[in-house]
C-alpha positions, -999 to +999 in steps of 0.1 A: +061+010+370+030-001+390+002+020+405+015+012+439+051+023+431+038+056+416+018+062+448+048+055+470+070+079+451+044+107+452+029+103+487+058+110+510+058+127+544+074+157+527+040+164+511+030+181+478+017+214+490+020+240+462+053+259+464+072+232+484+101+210+475+078+180+477+054+196+452+083+203+428+097+167+432+062+153+423+060+175+392+095+163+380+085+127+386+053+131+366+072+147+337+096+117+337+067+093+338+049+110+309+081+107+288+084+070+295+047+063+288+052+079+253+022+103+254+026+136+236+024+172+251-010+187+246+005+222+242+033+231+218+056+243+246+056+209+263+038+191+291+041+221+315+013+246+313+024+274+337+002+301+350+006+327+377-017+333+405-049+322+389-046+339+356-049+374+371-030+395+395-034+376+428-013+381+458-005+357+487-012+369+522-016+346+551-021+316+528-050+333+511-049+347+476-064+381+470-070+400+438-048+430+434-076+455+434-087+443+469-054+453+484-043+488+495-007+482+486-002+451+464+035+457+460+042+442+494+027+408+485+041+381+462+025+364+433+026+326+431+034+303+402+014+271+394+017+244+367-008+221+352+007+191+333-012+184+301-006+154+278-026+140+248-032+107+232-040+115+195-072+100+181-080+090+146-101+121+138-084+154+150-116+173+142-135+156+170-135+173+204-113+153+228-122+135+260-104+149+291-092+127+320-081+147+350-069+145+386-050+170+408-015+162+419-010+187+448-018+177+484-033+195+513-006+209+537+007+185+563-004+153+546+013+127+523-018+127+501-018+090+491-055+088+486-058+126+480-048+124+453-017+103+445-039+072+438-059+090+411-027+104+396-013+069+394-045+057+378-042+084+351-006+072+343-018+036+341-048+045+319-026+066+296-004+035+291-034+013+284-051+038+260-018+043+241-024+008+227-060+015+216-073+030+184-093+059+197-119+077+175-111+110+192-081+123+212-078+120+250-063+148+271-046+135+302-045+164+327-027+166+360-041+197+377-023+219+401-037+239+431-069+220+439-064+220+476-071+250+499-065+280+497-069+276+460-100+253+459-128+269+438-107+301+435-094+316+403-060+299+409-075+264+409-056+244+382-087+229+365-103+263+363-072+279+347-069+249+324-105+252+312-105+290+308-070+296+295-052+265+283-076+243+264-073+247+226-109+240+219-142+224+232-141+192+253-164+162+244-166+151+281-145+152+312-139+124+336-123+136+369-110+114+398-104+122+434-102+099+465-102+066+446-077+046+466-095+035+497-123+011+507-157+028+512-163+027+550-196+007+548-196-029+559-197-052+530-194-024+504-157-015+506-153-021+468-178+006+458-169+033+434-193+063+432-198+076+396-212+111+399-226+132+370-244+108+347-273+133+348-252+157+328-258+139+295-281+111+284-252+096+264-233+092+297-262+072+311-260+049+280-222+046+284-224+036+321-251+010+314-231-006+285-195-004+299-184-036+316-176-031+353-144-048+365-150-077+389-128-059+415-153-030+420-190-023+422-203+011+410-231+033+422-240+062+398-255+091+416-263+128+412-238+156+418-263+175+439-259+149+466-222+155+470-216+189+455-186+202+436-159+184+457-132+185+431-120+195+396-153+186+379-167+219+391-156+240+362-169+215+336-203+213+353-205+251+355-198+253+318-223+226+309-196+201+296-207+164+300-187+151+330-183+122+354-166+123+388-152+091+401-146+088+438-149+065+469-160+095+490-143+107+521-130+085+550-113+088+583-079+096+568-092+124+545-069+155+548-050+138+577-013+130+582-024+094+582-032+095+545-003+072+537+003+046+509-001+016+532-037+025+538-049+020+502-065-010+485-043-015+454-063-042+438-093-019+439-073+010+425-061-013+396-097-023+389-107+013+387-079+020+362-092-009+340-127+004+343-117+040+335-098+028+304-130+010+291-152+039+301-130+063+281-132+042+250-170+041+254-173+078+259-151+085+230-174+066+207-207+081+220-219+113+204-233+127+237-257+146+215-284+154+241-289+186+261-269+192+293-289+177+322-317+170+297-330+137+310-340+118+341-314+093+353-335+078+381-341+044+365-304+039+358-295+048+394-321+024+408-308-005+387-272+000+399-284+005+435-303-028+434-273-046+418-245-031+440-263-024+473-291-049+473-275-077+493-266-054+522-294-029+523-314-048+550-283-049+572-281-011+569-316-007+582-332-001+548-364-022+547-368-024+509-348-014+478-354+022+466-382+026+441-381+063+432-361+095+435-373+102+470-362+068+481-327+074+466-324+107+483-333+092+517-308+064+512-280+088+503-288+110+533-288+080+556-254+067+542-238+101+546-249+105+582-244+069+593-211+063+576-197+098+574-193+099+536 
């Protein structure tokens, strides 16, 4: 199977909203693909990691989930079932904490969700196949999270939160999360950009990003999470001070729209991201990440990549000179977000 074919199966007009037939069909398809790839279930009961209403008594009322204690009569409301899909590629040393690669497989209501987030799901499947041929020093968890989209986003029912708090069997070495990795960045001359957020979480990740070869099909710009916020499933890892990276091409005009269809995506770019993520995972697996959480200044690393990736087009964007310090980076990010709607 190709990345494109996976996206086309997952991103249909039926959608993948939690609790719908399309969501169930996507889950069945992913289970079939995990079997064919040959990865192993992370949990003893199999790939499916079920949970109910956010790990506590939550009740659905008007598409919003409420804790039982907040309702006068909880008996009139229904609980909701969710399911993360968790696989593992065993490493050579089972005593080492695993790397976790994650992406959500649900879609916002009324959208096919090709970019959000079928592309990232397809990348995870591709990377799992690539890493299955590698000798990894530590295991790699491949996590397909449920319930990332509203009304579950950043709530107790969000799949990544439930995975971290209830389903992981031990500490995680680092987490790499993907969301919105299928499209061209809407900046003239910079469509091939991939933003790598979170390198500030651990100095070892800065080392990894500097040493890991970047695929010719993409250019990367490492940046701070504070510029974009907790837009996806990396939230729970950041909150719990786990080293993390968030890979994304930012938002675009088809974000959360019915027009988020498979034909809009740049598949050579998505394939390049998959190759890059596979190499990045191997590099992270071999780095001890021994430093303190957010214990160093990543400014110089960011400046280097900005010069390499953005340098040729900065003047055309109205930037008179390349950034030289943190203040310059902050001003550049603000300008890009306003001017190009990132």
